[in-house]
C-alpha positions as CSV (number, residue, x, y, z in Angstrom):
1,E,-33.4,-0.7,183.2
2,E,-31.2,0.2,180.2
3,I,-29.2,-3.1,180.5
4,Q,-32.5,-5.1,180.7
5,K,-33.7,-3.3,177.6
6,V,-30.6,-4.3,175.7
7,K,-31.0,-7.9,176.9
8,D,-34.6,-8.1,175.8
9,E,-33.8,-6.7,172.3
10,N,-31.1,-9.3,171.8
11,L,-33.2,-12.2,173.1
12,R,-36.3,-11.5,171.0
13,E,-38.0,-14.5,169.4
14,E,-37.0,-13.4,165.8
15,N,-33.4,-13.6,166.8
16,I,-33.6,-17.3,167.8
17,G,-31.3,-19.3,165.5
18,N,-29.4,-16.2,164.4
19,K,-26.0,-15.1,165.7
20,F,-26.3,-13.6,169.1
21,K,-24.4,-10.6,170.3
22,Y,-21.9,-11.2,173.1
23,C,-22.5,-9.3,176.3
24,F,-19.9,-8.7,179.1
25,V,-20.5,-6.7,182.3
26,I,-17.6,-4.8,183.8
27,E,-17.4,-2.4,186.8
28,K,-17.0,1.2,185.9
29,I,-13.8,2.6,187.4
30,A,-15.0,6.0,188.5
31,D,-18.3,5.3,190.4
32,N,-18.7,1.5,190.4
33,T,-21.5,1.6,187.9
34,A,-22.1,-1.6,185.9
35,I,-21.2,-1.2,182.3
36,L,-22.6,-3.5,179.6
37,I,-20.3,-4.1,176.6
38,I,-22.0,-5.5,173.5
39,A,-20.1,-7.2,170.7
40,N,-20.7,-9.7,167.9
41,F,-20.0,-13.3,168.9
42,D,-17.0,-13.4,166.7
43,H,-15.6,-10.1,167.8
44,D,-12.0,-9.9,168.9
45,F,-13.2,-8.7,172.3
46,V,-15.0,-12.0,173.1
47,S,-11.7,-13.7,174.1
48,Y,-10.3,-10.6,175.8
49,Q,-10.4,-9.8,179.5
50,P,-10.0,-6.0,180.1
51,I,-7.2,-5.1,182.5
52,F,-7.5,-1.6,184.1
53,K,-5.3,-1.7,187.1
54,T,-1.9,-3.4,186.8
55,R,1.7,-2.4,187.2
56,E,2.9,-5.5,185.4
57,S,4.2,-5.4,181.8
58,I,1.4,-6.5,179.5
59,N,1.0,-6.9,175.7
60,F,0.8,-3.6,173.9
61,K,-2.4,-4.6,172.1
62,D,-4.1,-5.6,175.4
63,E,-3.2,-2.3,177.0
64,I,-4.5,-0.3,174.1
65,K,-7.8,-2.3,174.3
66,S,-8.1,-1.6,178.0
67,S,-7.3,2.0,177.4
68,I,-10.1,2.2,174.8
69,L,-12.7,0.5,177.0
70,Y,-11.6,2.6,180.0
71,S,-12.2,5.8,178.0
72,L,-15.6,4.7,176.7
73,A,-16.7,3.5,180.1
74,H,-16.3,7.0,181.5
75,D,-18.8,8.3,178.9
76,K,-21.2,5.5,178.3
77,L,-23.4,3.1,180.3
78,I,-23.6,0.7,177.4
79,I,-20.6,0.3,175.1
80,D,-21.8,-1.1,171.7
81,L,-18.9,-2.5,169.8
82,T,-21.2,-3.6,167.0
83,N,-21.5,0.1,166.0
84,P,-17.9,1.5,166.3
85,E,-18.8,4.6,164.3
86,K,-20.6,5.9,167.5
87,N,-17.6,5.2,169.8
88,E,-15.3,8.2,170.0
89,V,-12.0,8.1,171.8
90,K,-9.9,11.3,171.3
91,K,-6.7,9.9,172.8
92,L,-5.0,6.5,172.8
93,T,-2.6,5.8,175.6
94,N,-0.3,3.1,176.9
95,S,2.2,3.2,179.7
96,N,4.0,-0.1,179.9
97,G,3.0,-2.3,177.0
98,T,5.6,-4.2,175.0
99,D,5.9,-6.3,171.8
100,A,3.6,-4.4,169.4
101,D,3.1,-5.4,165.8
102,H,0.0,-3.5,164.7
103,L,-3.2,-1.9,166.0
104,D,-5.4,-3.1,163.1
105,F,-8.1,-4.2,165.6
106,I,-9.0,-0.7,166.8
107,D,-11.6,0.0,164.1
108,Q,-13.6,-2.9,165.7
109,Y,-13.9,-0.7,168.8
110,I,-14.0,3.0,167.8
111,N,-14.4,5.5,165.0
112,I,-10.7,6.0,164.2
113,E,-11.3,9.2,162.3
114,K,-12.2,10.8,165.7
115,T,-8.9,9.8,167.4
116,K,-6.6,12.8,167.2
117,N,-4.0,12.1,169.9
118,A,-1.8,9.2,171.0
119,R,0.7,8.9,173.9
120,F,2.9,5.8,173.8
121,S,5.7,4.6,176.2
122,M,8.2,2.6,174.2
123,N,10.6,1.6,176.9
124,G,12.1,-1.8,175.8
125,F,11.5,-1.3,172.1
126,S,14.7,-1.5,169.9
127,Q,13.0,0.2,167.0
128,I,9.8,2.2,166.3
129,P,7.0,-0.3,165.7
130,T,6.0,1.5,162.5
131,E,3.0,-0.8,161.8
132,I,1.1,0.4,164.9
133,F,0.5,3.6,163.0
134,R,-1.2,2.0,160.1
135,K,-4.8,2.6,161.4
136,L,-3.9,6.0,163.1
137,L,-4.0,8.0,159.9
138,F,-6.0,10.8,161.4
139,I,-4.0,11.6,164.5
140,N,-2.4,15.1,164.6
141,D,-0.6,14.8,168.0
142,L,1.8,12.0,168.9
143,F,3.8,11.8,172.2
144,I,6.5,9.1,172.6
145,S,8.4,8.6,175.8
146,D,11.4,6.4,176.8
147,F,12.4,5.2,173.4
148,F,16.1,4.6,174.0
149,C,17.3,3.9,170.5
150,Y,17.5,5.5,167.1
151,L,14.9,6.8,164.6
152,E,15.1,5.0,161.3
153,A,14.0,6.0,157.8
154,N,10.2,6.0,157.2
155,D,9.4,5.3,160.9
156,F,6.4,7.6,160.7
157,S,5.4,7.4,157.0
158,Y,1.8,6.5,157.8
159,L,1.2,9.7,159.8
160,E,0.7,12.2,157.0
161,N,-1.8,14.3,159.1
162,L,0.5,14.6,162.1
163,V,1.0,18.3,163.3
164,H,2.7,17.8,166.7
165,L,5.4,15.1,167.4
166,H,6.9,15.0,170.9
167,F,9.6,12.8,172.3
168,M,10.6,12.7,176.0
169,R,13.8,10.9,177.1
170,G,15.7,8.5,174.9
171,V,16.3,8.9,171.1
172,H,20.1,8.4,170.7
173,E,20.2,9.2,167.0
174,I,18.1,10.5,164.1
175,R,19.0,8.7,160.9
176,P,18.4,10.3,157.4
177,N,14.8,10.3,156.2
178,A,13.5,9.4,159.7
179,F,10.6,11.8,159.3
180,N,9.7,11.0,155.7
181,G,6.0,11.4,155.1
182,L,5.4,14.0,157.8
183,N,4.6,16.7,155.3
184,N,2.2,18.5,157.7
185,L,4.3,18.4,160.8
186,V,4.6,21.9,162.4
187,Y,6.0,21.1,165.9
188,L,8.8,18.7,166.7
189,N,9.9,18.4,170.3
190,L,13.1,16.5,171.1
191,N,14.0,18.0,174.4
192,Y,15.6,15.9,177.2
193,C,16.7,13.2,174.8
194,S,20.2,11.8,174.3
195,L,21.2,13.2,170.9
196,S,25.0,13.9,170.7
197,Y,25.1,15.0,167.1
198,L,22.9,15.7,164.1
199,E,23.8,14.3,160.7
200,E,22.8,15.6,157.3
201,G,19.4,14.3,156.1
202,C,18.0,13.8,159.6
203,F,15.3,16.5,159.1
204,D,14.6,15.7,155.4
205,G,10.9,15.8,154.5
206,L,9.9,18.3,157.2
207,K,9.0,21.0,154.6
208,N,6.3,22.6,156.8
209,L,8.1,22.4,160.2
210,K,8.0,25.7,162.0
211,F,9.0,24.9,165.6
212,L,11.9,22.7,166.6
213,N,13.0,22.1,170.2
214,L,16.4,20.4,170.8
215,R,16.8,21.7,174.3
216,S,18.7,19.7,177.0
217,N,20.3,17.0,174.8
218,L,24.0,16.1,174.6
219,L,24.7,17.9,171.3
220,R,28.3,18.7,170.6
221,E,28.3,18.7,166.8
222,I,25.8,19.8,164.1
223,R,26.8,18.7,160.6
224,D,26.7,21.1,157.7
225,C,23.3,21.5,156.0
226,V,21.4,19.7,158.7
227,F,18.8,22.6,158.8
228,A,18.8,23.2,155.1
229,P,15.4,21.4,154.5
230,L,13.7,23.5,157.1
231,K,12.7,26.5,155.0
232,K,9.7,27.4,157.1
233,L,11.3,27.0,160.5
234,I,10.7,30.1,162.7
235,H,11.6,28.8,166.2
236,L,14.8,26.9,167.0
237,D,15.9,26.0,170.6
238,L,19.4,24.5,171.0
239,S,19.8,25.6,174.6
240,Q,21.4,23.4,177.4
241,N,23.7,21.6,175.0
242,D,27.5,21.5,174.6
243,I,27.7,22.9,171.1
244,K,31.1,24.1,170.0
245,K,32.8,25.3,166.8
246,V,30.3,26.0,164.0
247,V,26.5,26.2,164.0
248,N,25.5,26.1,160.4
249,L,22.2,27.9,159.9
250,N,22.2,27.7,156.1
251,G,18.7,27.1,154.8
252,L,16.8,28.7,157.7
253,E,15.3,31.4,155.6
254,S,12.3,32.1,157.9
255,L,14.0,31.8,161.3
256,R,12.7,34.4,163.8
257,Y,13.7,32.9,167.2
258,L,17.0,31.3,168.3
259,N,17.9,30.0,171.7
260,I,21.5,28.8,171.9
261,N,23.2,29.4,175.2
262,S,26.0,26.8,174.9
263,P,28.9,27.5,177.3
264,K,31.4,26.7,174.5
265,L,32.8,29.1,172.0
266,F,31.1,28.8,168.6
267,K,30.2,30.8,165.5
268,F,27.4,30.9,163.1
269,A,27.8,30.0,159.4
270,F,25.8,31.7,156.6
271,N,25.6,31.5,152.9
272,S,27.1,34.9,152.4
273,S,30.1,36.4,154.2
274,N,28.4,39.8,154.3
275,E,25.1,38.5,155.6
276,L,23.8,39.2,159.2
277,L,21.5,37.0,161.1
278,S,18.2,38.9,161.3
279,L,15.9,37.7,164.1
280,E,13.0,39.0,166.2
281,A,13.9,37.1,169.3
282,L,17.3,35.7,170.7
283,K,18.5,34.0,173.8
284,L,22.3,33.8,174.1
285,N,25.0,34.0,176.7
286,R,26.7,37.0,175.1
287,I,26.6,38.7,171.7
288,L,29.9,39.0,170.0
289,K,30.7,41.0,166.9
290,T,32.1,37.8,165.3
291,Q,28.7,36.2,165.5
292,R,27.3,38.7,162.9
293,I,23.9,39.2,164.5
294,D,21.7,42.1,163.3
295,T,20.9,43.5,166.7
296,E,18.9,46.4,165.3
297,S,16.2,43.9,164.2
298,L,15.8,42.3,167.7
299,K,12.6,42.9,169.7
300,Y,13.2,40.2,172.3
301,L,16.6,39.5,173.9
302,C,17.8,37.4,176.8
303,L,21.5,37.5,177.7
304,S,23.8,36.5,180.5
305,T,26.1,39.5,179.9
306,F,25.3,42.7,178.0
307,P,27.5,43.4,175.0
308,T,29.1,46.7,176.0
309,E,31.6,46.3,173.1
310,L,28.8,47.4,170.8
311,S,28.5,50.8,172.4
312,S,30.1,52.5,169.4
313,N,26.6,52.0,167.8
314,P,24.0,53.7,170.2
315,N,21.2,52.4,168.0
316,A,22.3,48.8,168.1
317,F,19.1,47.9,170.1
318,R,16.8,50.6,168.8
319,S,13.9,48.1,168.1
320,L,14.3,46.2,171.4
321,E,11.1,45.8,173.4
322,Y,12.1,43.0,175.9
323,L,15.4,42.7,177.6
324,E,16.3,40.2,180.3
325,I,19.8,39.8,181.8
326,D,20.5,36.6,183.8
327,N,23.8,37.4,185.6
328,L,24.4,40.1,188.1
329,C,25.2,43.5,186.6
330,K,27.7,45.5,188.6
331,D,28.1,48.1,186.0
332,D,25.0,49.6,184.6
333,Q,26.6,52.2,182.3
334,F,25.3,50.3,179.2
335,L,21.8,51.5,180.1
336,H,22.9,55.0,179.3
337,Q,25.0,54.2,176.2
338,F,22.2,52.8,174.0
339,N,18.9,54.0,172.6
340,F,16.2,52.0,174.4
341,E,13.3,54.2,173.3
342,N,11.2,51.2,172.3
343,L,11.9,49.1,175.4
344,K,8.8,48.0,177.2
345,V,10.1,45.2,179.5
346,L,13.4,45.1,181.5
347,I,14.2,42.2,183.8
348,G,17.6,42.1,185.4
349,K,19.9,41.6,188.4
350,F,21.6,44.8,189.6
351,D,23.7,45.2,192.7
352,K,22.8,48.9,192.6
353,M,19.4,50.1,191.5
354,P,20.0,52.0,188.2
355,K,19.0,55.5,187.7
356,F,16.9,55.2,184.5
357,G,17.3,58.1,182.0
358,K,14.9,59.5,179.5
359,N,15.8,56.7,177.1
360,F,13.6,54.4,179.3
361,R,10.5,56.7,179.3
362,N,8.4,54.1,177.5
363,L,9.2,51.3,179.9
364,K,6.1,49.4,181.1
365,Y,7.4,46.5,183.1
366,L,10.5,46.5,185.4
367,K,11.7,43.7,187.6
368,I,15.0,44.2,189.5
369,T,16.5,41.5,191.8
370,D,19.6,41.3,194.1
371,A,19.8,45.1,194.7
372,E,22.1,46.1,197.5
373,N,21.8,49.9,197.0
374,F,18.7,51.9,196.3
375,D,19.0,55.7,195.9
376,K,16.4,58.4,195.4
377,Y,15.0,59.4,192.0
378,C,15.9,56.2,190.2
379,F,12.5,56.1,188.5
380,E,12.1,59.8,187.8
381,Y,11.5,59.4,184.0
382,L,9.5,56.1,184.2
383,N,6.1,57.8,183.9
384,S,4.7,55.0,181.8
385,L,5.6,52.2,184.2
386,E,2.8,49.8,185.1
387,Y,4.6,46.9,186.7
388,L,7.4,47.3,189.4
389,D,8.9,44.4,191.2
390,I,11.9,45.0,193.5
391,C,13.9,42.4,195.4
392,L,16.4,43.9,197.9
393,K,19.3,41.6,198.9
394,D,19.7,40.7,202.6
395,K,19.9,44.2,203.9
396,A,17.0,45.4,206.1
397,L,18.7,48.8,206.3
398,L,17.7,49.4,202.7
399,I,14.1,49.4,203.8
400,D,14.8,51.7,206.6
401,N,16.2,54.4,204.2
402,I,13.3,54.3,201.8
403,E,11.5,57.6,201.4
404,E,8.8,58.9,199.0
405,G,11.5,60.3,196.8
406,H,12.7,56.9,195.9
407,F,9.5,56.4,193.8
408,K,9.2,59.9,192.3
409,G,7.9,59.7,188.7
410,V,6.1,56.4,189.2
411,D,2.5,57.5,188.8
412,N,0.7,54.8,186.8
413,L,1.4,51.6,188.5
414,K,-1.0,48.7,188.4
415,Y,1.3,46.2,190.1
416,F,3.8,46.8,192.9
417,H,5.9,44.3,194.8
418,I,8.9,44.9,197.1
419,N,10.5,42.2,199.2
420,L,13.6,41.5,201.2
421,S,15.2,38.2,200.3
422,F,15.8,35.8,203.3
423,K,15.4,38.4,206.0
424,E,12.6,40.0,207.9
425,S,12.2,43.7,208.7
426,T,10.1,45.4,211.3
427,T,10.3,48.5,209.1
428,F,8.0,47.2,206.4
429,S,4.9,48.2,208.3
430,I,6.3,51.7,208.9
431,K,6.9,52.1,205.2
432,E,3.4,51.0,204.2
433,P,2.0,54.5,203.7
434,I,4.7,55.1,201.0
435,F,3.9,51.8,199.3
436,E,0.2,52.3,199.4
437,K,0.4,55.6,197.5
438,L,2.1,54.0,194.5
439,I,-1.2,52.6,193.1
440,K,-4.2,54.9,192.8
441,V,-7.2,53.9,195.0
442,N,-9.2,51.3,193.1
443,E,-12.1,49.1,194.2
444,N,-10.3,46.2,192.5
445,L,-7.1,46.7,194.4
446,E,-5.6,43.7,196.2
447,V,-3.1,44.1,199.0
448,S,-0.9,41.5,200.7
449,K,1.9,42.1,203.2
450,N,4.0,40.8,206.1
451,S,7.4,41.5,207.6
452,Q,9.3,40.4,204.5
453,Y,7.3,41.9,201.6
454,F,4.5,44.3,200.4
455,L,2.3,43.5,197.4
456,S,-0.5,45.5,195.8
457,Y,-2.1,45.2,192.4
458,V,-5.2,45.8,190.4
459,T,-7.0,42.5,190.1
460,D,-7.7,42.7,186.3
461,Y,-4.1,43.6,185.4
462,K,-2.3,41.0,183.2
463,F,1.0,40.1,184.8
464,D,2.5,38.6,181.6
465,P,5.5,40.8,180.4
466,L,5.0,39.3,176.9
467,E,1.7,41.3,176.7
468,Y,3.9,44.3,176.1
469,V,6.0,42.8,173.3
470,N,5.0,43.4,169.7
471,I,6.1,40.0,168.3
472,S,4.4,38.3,165.3
473,D,1.2,36.4,166.4
474,E,2.7,33.1,165.1
475,L,5.9,33.4,167.0
476,G,4.7,35.2,170.2
477,P,3.3,32.2,172.1
478,S,6.5,30.2,171.7
479,L,8.4,32.8,173.8
480,D,6.4,31.7,176.9
481,Y,8.5,29.5,179.3
482,W,5.7,26.8,179.3
483,F,5.1,26.7,175.6
484,W,6.3,23.2,174.9
485,Q,4.9,21.8,178.1
486,N,1.5,23.2,177.2
487,L,1.7,21.6,173.8
488,D,2.5,18.3,175.4
489,K,-0.7,18.5,177.4
């Protein structure tokens, strides 16, 4: 009925002799509904046949046109291209188009002010096709994949409203002034690219950038003053690279988070020889005195090996709220050598379950893996503990020896999990009465168990350890493992 109505309106007597509108019926992808597309007779669409299902390489423009019509067809029964102001497409996408010069036609189809997101595959392009951005002035999120070449000066100069810029795979080099014009860019993601070095000037123009991800590249060298323009940067991820020698952090006046776990030996460079690197959050293989890090300012710390050489200063980690240790700790003496009064989260691998002293009395979240020994009264002073997760390594005998005294002091749990890695034990069921007492009876309590594990928790409890960490609101979300992936979505 709606299609007939449109037909009647366009074939009224008063329209005879005037320019007719062009109508084209397509089959809607999702539910096979007929879609009527209306356009002026001289519209670019008249000579275009939409292609929705193809694996063949097609013209970039044609793929964008198909993408637009595909998006509109999921929301509309009648697509009226004579009134593009009413056609809203939030995201433009292509997956295999090639040979793009521009996208100047898109305002014939849609209201370009409403398009905020673009995802382009650029496999086969030897340079960024800058002119395709000429009509995309209002997008704030751009995702580019498979661009296996270099970024040249002014490649993104049209995109002054861009806030998020993401690259995935490719990008061999960033040349000076590549990001000119991106005055409002806050997030730049270059993870899993092929960058081997960063030259001076490559980040010029990014005066409002706050989050930079260079994880999993091939970086070996970072030239002096590369980061100097990034005065507002608070988050820098250089992990999973092969950085050696000097990492020059001059200019990073606002830096609060650094992830740099290069296996090579390197040192930080600063403006002042007496200056210490002051951060809220740090991920590093190992802290050395030569790296001149102000550990007393740290609230969040992930290490492979704990720096016992700092034991001469018991307050070296007095502000620490989150501590994670990746490698197995065979010596837990450092837990008694430092003031951990503010520590809320501890995640680590210990071959022997540590006996936690009074300096851990404010601990809320404890996760221990690979434990081969588990003695009584390890948790005697952990009266504030809410989350306890224990993984015992390959020894069913450890379960056999568990008694109530092993959990003395743990009175306020909201989550408890204990498991035996790789092996099963008939003793789990025998020990259930001990485990069941660890969380107070609650109508919202969930319990799950078998011969390899026991799990109980209060259903409205938040499992996220970052909930316990008092990090600034702006920085906090970026500590989450899925932060950059969620931004890409």
